[in-house]
C-alpha positions in Angstrom: -5.3 -9.0 20.4 -3.9 -5.9 21.9 -6.4 -3.0 22.3 -4.8 0.4 21.6 -6.4 3.7 22.5 -5.4 6.4 20.1 -4.8 10.0 20.9 -3.5 13.0 19.1 0.2 13.5 19.4 0.4 16.7 17.3 -1.7 19.9 17.4 -3.5 20.8 14.3 -5.4 24.0 13.6 -8.2 24.3 11.1 -8.4 27.9 9.9 -11.7 29.7 10.1 -11.3 32.7 7.8 -9.1 31.4 4.9 -7.0 28.6 3.7 -3.7 28.2 5.5 -0.9 25.6 5.5 0.1 24.6 9.0 1.3 21.0 8.6 4.3 19.8 6.7 6.2 16.5 6.6 9.6 16.4 5.0 12.3 13.9 3.9 15.3 15.6 2.4 18.0 14.2 0.0 20.8 14.5 2.6 18.7 12.9 5.4 18.8 16.1 7.5 15.0 15.6 7.7 13.6 12.1 7.8 9.8 12.0 7.8 10.0 15.1 10.0 6.9 17.0 11.0 6.7 20.8 11.2 3.8 22.8 12.6 3.9 26.3 11.3 1.7 27.7 14.0 1.5 30.6 14.8 2.8 31.7 11.4 1.1 29.5 8.8 1.5 29.9 5.0 -1.6 31.9 3.8 -3.4 31.7 0.5 -3.7 35.2 -0.7 -4.7 37.1 -3.8 -2.6 35.9 -6.8 0.7 37.6 -7.7 3.6 36.6 -9.9 4.2 32.9 -10.1 7.3 31.2 -8.6 10.0 29.3 -10.4 7.5 26.5 -10.3 3.8 27.0 -10.2 1.5 24.2 -8.9 -2.1 24.5 -10.1 -4.7 22.6 -8.2 -7.9 21.7 -10.1 -10.1 20.3 -7.4 -13.1 20.0 -9.7 -11.3 17.2 -11.5 -11.5 14.1 -9.2 -10.2 10.6 -9.9 -9.8 7.4 -7.9 -9.7 6.9 -4.2 -6.3 5.9 -2.7 -6.8 3.0 -0.2 -3.4 2.8 1.2 0.3 2.0 1.0 2.2 -0.9 2.6 4.0 -4.2 1.8 3.8 -8.0 2.0 3.7 -9.7 5.4 5.7 -12.8 4.2 6.4 -15.7 6.6 9.9 -14.3 6.9 8.7 -10.8 7.7 6.4 -12.2 10.4 9.2 -14.4 11.8 11.6 -11.5 12.1 8.9 -9.3 13.8 7.8 -12.1 16.1 11.4 -12.8 17.1 11.7 -9.1 18.0 8.6 -9.4 20.2 9.6 -12.7 21.8 13.3 -12.1 22.7 14.2 -10.1 25.8 10.5 -9.1 26.3 11.3 -6.3 28.7 13.3 -4.4 26.0 12.5 -5.8 22.6 8.7 -6.1 23.1 8.7 -2.3 23.6 10.8 -2.0 20.4 8.3 -4.2 18.7 5.2 -2.2 19.6 7.1 1.1 18.9 8.0 -0.2 15.4 4.4 -1.5 14.6 2.9 1.8 15.7 5.5 3.8 13.7 4.6 1.7 10.6 0.8 1.3 11.0 -0.9 3.8 13.3 -3.4 5.6 11.0 -4.4 8.3 13.6 -4.6 11.7 12.0 -1.6 13.6 13.3 0.3 10.7 14.7 4.1 10.4 14.2 3.6 7.3 12.0 3.2 6.3 8.4 -0.2 4.7 8.7 0.4 1.9 6.3 -3.0 0.5 5.6 -2.6 -2.3 2.9 -1.0 -5.7 3.5 -0.4 -8.4 1.0 -0.1 -11.9 2.5 1.0 -15.1 0.7 -1.3 -18.2 0.9 1.3 -20.9 1.6 5.0 -20.7 1.1 6.8 -18.1 -1.0 10.5 -17.4 -1.6 10.5 -15.9 1.9 9.3 -18.9 4.0 11.2 -21.4 6.1 10.1 -24.4 4.1 7.7 -25.4 1.3 4.1 -25.9 2.2 0.5 -25.4 1.0 -2.7 -25.7 3.0 -3.3 -29.2 1.6 -0.2 -31.2 0.6 -2.1 -34.6 0.4 -1.7 -35.8 -3.2 -4.9 -35.7 -5.2 -7.1 -34.7 -2.2 -9.8 -33.3 -4.5 -12.3 -33.2 -1.6 -9.7 -31.0 0.3 -10.5 -33.0 3.4 -6.9 -32.3 4.7 -7.0 -28.6 4.1 -5.6 -26.8 7.1 -5.2 -23.0 7.4 -2.8 -23.6 10.3 -0.1 -25.0 8.0 1.1 -21.4 8.0 3.3 -20.6 10.9 1.4 -19.4 14.0 3.6 -16.3 14.2 2.1 -15.1 10.9 -1.4 -14.8 12.4 0.0 -13.5 15.7 1.9 -10.6 14.1 -1.0 -9.9 11.7 -3.4 -9.5 14.7 -1.0 -7.2 16.4 -0.9 -5.0 13.4 -4.7 -5.1 13.2 -4.9 -4.0 16.8 -3.1 -0.8 15.8 -4.7 -0.2 12.4 -8.4 -1.2 12.2 -8.8 0.1 8.7 -6.2 -2.2 7.3 -6.9 -3.8 4.0 -5.6 -7.4 3.7 -5.0 -8.9 0.3 -4.2 -12.7 0.2 -2.9 -14.7 -2.7 -0.9 -17.9 -3.4 2.6 -18.1 -4.9 1.7 -21.6 -6.0 -1.2 -24.0 -5.8 -0.4 -27.3 -4.1 2.1 -29.2 -6.1 -0.3 -32.0 -7.0 -2.4 -29.5 -9.0 0.6 -28.8 -11.3 2.5 -30.6 -14.0 5.7 -30.2 -12.0 4.3 -32.1 -9.0 5.9 -29.6 -6.7 5.2 -26.0 -5.6 8.4 -24.9 -7.3 7.9 -23.9 -10.9 5.6 -25.7 -13.4 2.2 -25.1 -14.9 -1.3 -25.3 -13.5 -3.4 -28.3 -14.6 -6.8 -27.1 -15.9 -8.6 -30.3 -14.6 -8.2 -28.9 -11.1 -9.9 -25.6 -11.8 -13.0 -26.2 -9.6 -10.9 -27.9 -6.9 -8.5 -24.9 -6.8 -11.4 -22.5 -6.6 -12.6 -24.4 -3.6 -9.1 -24.3 -2.1 -9.1 -20.5 -2.3 -12.6 -20.3 -0.8 -11.3 -22.5 2.1 -8.5 -20.0 2.6 -11.0 -17.2 2.9 -13.0 -19.3 5.4 -9.8 -20.1 7.3 -9.0 -16.4 7.8 -12.7 -15.8 8.7 -12.5 -18.5 11.4 -9.7 -16.4 12.9 -11.7 -13.3 12.9 -9.8 -11.7 10.0 -11.7 -10.1 7.2 -10.1 -10.2 3.7 -10.4 -7.2 1.4 -9.2 -9.0 -1.7 -7.9 -12.3 -3.0 -5.9 -13.0 -6.2 -5.7 -16.3 -8.0 -1.9 -16.4 -8.5 1.1 -14.2 -7.8 3.0 -13.5 -11.0 1.2 -16.1 -13.2 3.6 -15.7 -16.1 6.6 -16.7 -14.0 7.9 -20.3 -13.4 11.1 -20.6 -11.4 12.1 -24.1 -10.1 13.9 -22.7 -7.0 10.8 -21.4 -5.2 7.0 -21.5 -5.3 5.8 -20.2 -8.7 3.3 -21.4 -11.2 2.3 -20.5 -14.7 -1.4 -19.9 -15.0 -2.6 -18.8 -18.4 -5.1 -15.9 -18.7 -7.8 -18.3 -19.8 -7.1 -20.6 -16.9 -7.1 -17.7 -14.4 -10.4 -16.5 -15.9 -12.0 -20.0 -15.4 -10.7 -20.2 -11.8 -12.0 -16.7 -11.2 -15.4 -17.4 -12.5 -15.7 -20.5 -10.3 -14.3 -18.7 -7.3 -16.6 -15.7 -7.7 -19.6 -18.0 -7.6 -18.4 -19.8 -4.6 -17.6 -16.6 -2.8 -21.0 -15.1 -3.6 -22.8 -18.2 -2.3 -20.8 -18.4 0.9 -20.9 -15.0 2.4 -17.9 -13.4 0.6 -19.8 -11.2 -2.0 -18.0 -8.1 -0.6 -14.5 -9.5 -1.1 -12.8 -8.6 -4.3 -11.0 -10.8 -6.7 -8.0 -9.0 -8.2 -6.4 -10.5 -11.3 -3.0 -10.7 -12.9 -0.6 -9.4 -10.2 2.4 -9.3 -12.5 4.5 -6.8 -14.4 3.7 -3.6 -16.2 5.3 -5.0 -19.3 2.3 -7.2 -20.3 -0.4 -4.7 -19.4 -1.7 -4.9 -23.0 -1.8 -8.7 -23.0 -2.7 -10.9 -20.0 -4.9 -8.5 -18.0 -6.9 -7.5 -21.1 -7.5 -11.1 -22.0 -8.5 -11.8 -18.4 -11.2 -9.1 -18.5 -12.5 -10.2 -21.9 -12.9 -13.8 -20.6 -14.2 -13.0 -17.1 -15.4 -9.4 -16.8 -17.8 -10.1 -13.9 -15.5 -12.2 -11.8 -12.6 -9.7 -11.3 -12.8 -6.2 -9.7 -9.6 -5.3 -11.4 -5.9 -6.2 -11.8 -2.6 -5.6 -10.0 0.8 -4.7 -11.3 4.5 -5.2 -10.3 7.5 -3.1 -11.3 10.0 -5.7 -12.7 9.5 -5.1 -16.4 7.8 -2.4 -18.4 7.0 1.1 -17.2 4.3 2.6 -15.0 2.6 4.4 -17.9 1.5 1.0 -19.2 -1.1 0.9 -16.5 -3.0 3.4 -18.7 -3.3 0.7 -21.4 -5.4 -1.3 -19.1 -7.3 1.7 -17.7 -8.2 2.9 -21.2 -9.5 -0.5 -22.1 -11.4 -1.0 -18.9 -11.9 2.4 -17.1 -14.4 1.0 -14.6 -12.0 -1.7 -13.4 -9.7 -1.1 -10.5 -5.9 -0.9 -10.7 -3.6 -1.8 -7.8 0.1 -1.6 -7.5 1.2 -4.4 -5.3 4.9 -5.2 -5.5 8.4 -3.8 -6.1 11.6 -4.6 -4.2 14.7 -2.6 -3.7 18.1 -4.2 -3.2 20.8 -3.8 -0.6 23.6 -1.5 -1.5 21.7 0.8 -3.9 21.8 4.6 -3.6 19.4 6.0 -1.0 18.4 9.3 -2.7 18.3 7.7 -6.2 15.9 5.1 -4.8 13.7 7.8 -3.3 13.5 9.6 -6.6 12.6 6.4 -8.5 10.0 5.3 -6.0 8.2 8.6 -6.0 8.4 9.1 -9.7 7.2 5.6 -10.6 5.3 4.3 -7.6 4.0 6.5 -4.9 3.3 9.5 -7.1 3.6 7.8 -10.5 1.5 4.7 -10.0 -1.3 6.7 -8.3 -1.1 9.2 -11.2 -1.7 6.3 -13.5 -4.9 5.3 -11.7 -3.7 2.8 -9.0 -5.6 2.6 -5.7 -2.6 1.4 -3.8 1.2 1.4 -3.6 3.1 -1.6 -2.0 6.6 -2.8 -1.7 7.7 -6.4 -1.3 8.9 -7.6 2.2 7.8 -5.6 5.2 10.7 -6.7 7.4 13.9 -8.8 7.1 17.3 -8.8 8.7 20.4 -6.9 7.4 21.2 -9.7 5.0 17.8 -9.8 3.3 17.0 -13.0 5.2 15.6 -15.4 6.0 14.8 -16.9 2.6 13.5 -20.2 1.4 16.6 -22.5 1.1 17.7 -22.6 -2.5 15.5 -19.8 -3.7 17.3 -17.5 -6.2 14.8 -14.7 -6.5 17.1 -12.2 -4.9 20.6 -12.4 -6.4 21.5 -9.2 -4.6 19.7 -9.3 -1.3 16.2 -7.8 -1.4 15.8 -4.9 1.0 12.7 -4.7 3.2 10.8 -1.7 4.3 12.3 -2.1 7.8 15.5 -3.9 8.8 15.4 -5.6 12.2 18.7 -6.6 13.8 19.4 -9.5 16.1 20.1 -7.1 19.0 16.5 -5.8 18.9 17.3 -2.6 17.1 15.6 -1.7 13.9 15.9 0.9 11.1 13.5 1.9 8.4 14.8 2.1 4.9 14.1 4.4 1.9 11.0 2.4 1.1 9.5 3.6 4.4 10.2 7.3 3.8 8.9 7.2 0.3 5.6 5.5 1.2 5.2 7.3 4.5 5.3 10.7 2.7 2.6 9.5 0.3 0.5 7.8 3.0 0.1 10.9 5.1 -1.7 12.6 2.2 -4.5 10.1 1.9 -5.4 8.7 5.3 -8.9 9.3 6.6 -9.1 12.6 8.4 -12.0 11.4 10.7 -12.9 8.2 12.3 -15.2 6.5 9.8 -14.3 9.1 7.1 -13.3 8.6 3.5 -9.8 8.0 2.1 -8.1 10.6 0.0 -9.0 11.0 -3.7 -6.6 12.0 -6.4 -7.5 15.4 -7.9 -6.2 17.4 -10.9 -2.8 19.1 -10.7 -0.3 20.6 -13.1 3.0 22.3 -12.7 4.1 25.4 -14.7 6.9 27.9 -14.4 10.5 27.8 -15.6 11.3 25.0 -13.2 8.2 22.9 -13.8 10.4 19.9 -14.6 12.0 20.0 -11.1 8.8 18.9 -9.3 6.7 15.8 -9.4 3.4 16.4 -7.7 0.4 14.4 -6.5 -2.7 16.2 -5.2 -5.5 14.7 -3.1 -8.7 15.7 -1.3 -10.0 13.9 1.8 -13.7 14.2 2.7 -15.2 14.6 6.2 -17.8 12.7 8.2 -19.7 15.9 8.8 -20.4 17.5 5.5 -20.2 21.0 7.1 -16.5 20.4 8.1 -13.8 21.7 5.7 -12.1 19.2 3.4 -8.4 18.4 3.7 -6.3 19.2 0.6 -2.9 17.5 0.4 0.2 17.7 -1.9 3.0 15.2 -2.1 5.9 16.9 -3.9 9.2 15.4 -5.1 11.8 18.1 -5.8 14.5 16.3 -7.7 16.4 19.4 -8.9 19.8 18.1 -7.7 21.9 18.6 -10.9 20.6 21.7 -12.5 23.8 22.3 -14.5 24.9 18.8 -15.0 26.8 18.6 -11.7 25.7 18.0 -8.2 24.0 21.1 -6.8 20.7 20.5 -4.9 18.5 23.5 -5.5 15.4 24.4 -3.4 12.5 25.5 -5.7 10.6 28.6 -4.9 7.0 27.6 -5.7 3.6 29.1 -5.9 0.5 27.0 -5.2 -2.7 28.0 -7.0 -6.0 27.0 -5.4 -9.5 28.4 -6.0 -8.2 31.7 -7.4 -5.9 32.1 -4.4 -2.1 31.6 -4.1 0.4 30.4 -1.5 4.1 30.4 -1.7 6.5 27.8 -0.4 10.1 26.8 -1.1 10.4 23.0 -1.5 13.8 21.6 -0.5 15.3 18.8 -2.6 13.5 15.8 -1.2 9.9 14.8 -0.6 7.4 17.1 1.1 3.8 16.5 2.1 1.7 19.4 3.2 -2.0 20.1 3.6 -4.6 22.7 4.2 -8.4 22.9 4.7 -11.1 24.5 2.6 -14.9 24.5 2.5 -16.7 21.8 0.7 -18.1 23.3 -2.5 -20.5 20.4 -3.4 -17.9 17.6 -3.6 -19.4 14.1 -3.0 -17.7 11.2 -1.3 -20.5 8.7 -1.7 -19.4 5.1 -1.5 -16.0 6.1 -0.1 -16.6 6.0 3.6 -15.6 3.3 6.1 -18.3 2.1 8.5 -17.4 2.7 12.2 -19.3 0.2 14.4 -18.9 -2.6 16.9 -15.7 -4.5 17.4 -13.0 -6.5 15.7 -14.3 -9.5 13.7 -15.1 -12.4 16.0 -13.1 -10.9 18.9 -14.8 -9.2 21.8 -11.9 -6.7 22.0 -12.3 -3.4 20.4 -10.0 -0.6 19.2 -10.7 3.0 20.0 -9.7 5.3 17.2 -9.6 9.0 18.1 -8.2 11.2 15.4 -6.8 14.6 16.1 -9.8 16.9 15.8 -9.0 20.6 15.9 -12.7 21.5 15.9 -13.3 19.4 19.1 -17.0 19.0 18.1 -17.2 15.7 20.0 -15.0 13.8 22.5 -16.9 10.6 22.0 -14.8 7.6 21.2 -15.5 5.9 17.9 -15.1 2.1 17.6 -14.3 0.5 14.3 -15.2 -3.0 13.2 -12.7 -4.3 10.7 -15.3 -6.9 9.5 -17.7 -4.0 8.8 -15.2 -1.8 7.0 -17.0 -0.7 3.9 -14.4 -1.5 1.3 -17.3 0.3 -0.4 9.8 7.6 -16.5 12.6 8.7 -15.6 13.7 5.0 -15.9 17.4 5.1 -15.1 20.0 2.7 -13.7 17.8 2.3 -10.6 15.2 0.7 -12.8 17.6 -2.1 -13.5 18.3 -2.6 -9.9 14.6 -2.9 -9.0 13.9 -5.3 -11.7 16.4 -8.1 -11.3 14.2 -10.3 -9.2 11.7 -11.6 -11.7 11.6 -11.2 -15.4 
């Protein structure tokens, strides 16, 4: 593992006398700004006594608090790991530098760093449609004792790249799940397509426990595990499996018991992991059948609409919601994608009570490869978060810019501090329709320190009169009976300010900062930018000890072709 010492790369000023906006990140429709940081010092935007409102008026209601947001990210498929490992291994003097630069740009969570700070990774257990070949961790037919289970059936570069990412981001949440059980547990006899056979329920639960233990043996803590990716999908060209809600409930009950009795009581089981379109069906039935086994459910974007997350939330408000997969396609329009992503996923899904926002493949080449031979899940090539070329160069795509803007708003401000929480926000004014806004508050380790308040704003006012004419929107921001003014360009803007804590509680939302990584003796020093400079002491994190305490337009069709 590669220890990384973090340091501040940008200067931040916490105001003493009043709320002021110093820090702004911007991605504009014309790409003139791409995740670009601006420090307004020495001329910040001040909150002053209220006057007339702007064309749009953002009203922050910080007394209304909702769910914590635990990160944005993607899936580290075998193919993504292979692409990244090839970058690291080839021409080490050049490409290894490119590799580490890329990983830091994607994953460094340091407050103030020039990075997205992606903090949630989803990892297939066994082969997916983005693997070199079919495999499970036990392909010995009818091995009900699982004596041939081997976590190292996954390619070694998967674990190598994962550990490199962990060396950069020690608050990373890792969510594992299979695309299929071993073929001998299915009526198809193969990992491709078919249905789960219920007589293997307890064996499969043991298989999933062994996967958790396998990761543990490598010093890797798992935040959550799911029973089956897209359990209503059966495709004979790549690993898939239909698992009914009652079957998943039975597996979940058995797995929860095994986990609780084997040292994994703090690891969550997340159910469903499929499309919005059946939010009123499968996940509701799952909770009815196994309410104590599952912490919540996860959704994908390929059918239905994001508002359907509310159907589940209304039925089970105490259960967690995650958004875990959507894929763009090569050749789609960059700005249209940004708008759709922000509206539906990285503002929209969070607005509808999700704790996370993830895309599909983290990294692929320019052809959307490599894929499992014969897999037809991506008719038009799937686009990754980052494209890595054979010459060692790389470029981040619209998925990066969308998620990066959202991620900046919710990362912990302090080492060991809490994640951002969604708070109340509304938009008024004559151009209220022109802005989509998410608002967040991030607590502090020291209760005397000021809280960070963040806005993520999409200005999609690009055709005000029915023809192309991107219009910046002059906006007032109302906060605690004070008002600031800012003109939002067409694009996505993230900004923040600090204000005193007026009794807000972040109980149960902190991460625990102690010791070192898992079973490794190596540690990661995490030093966030700290304008107060109250202490220069390094803080060490232990990932094992982290307290995991519609504007539906043509772009919708493009995003949804993969799985129906």
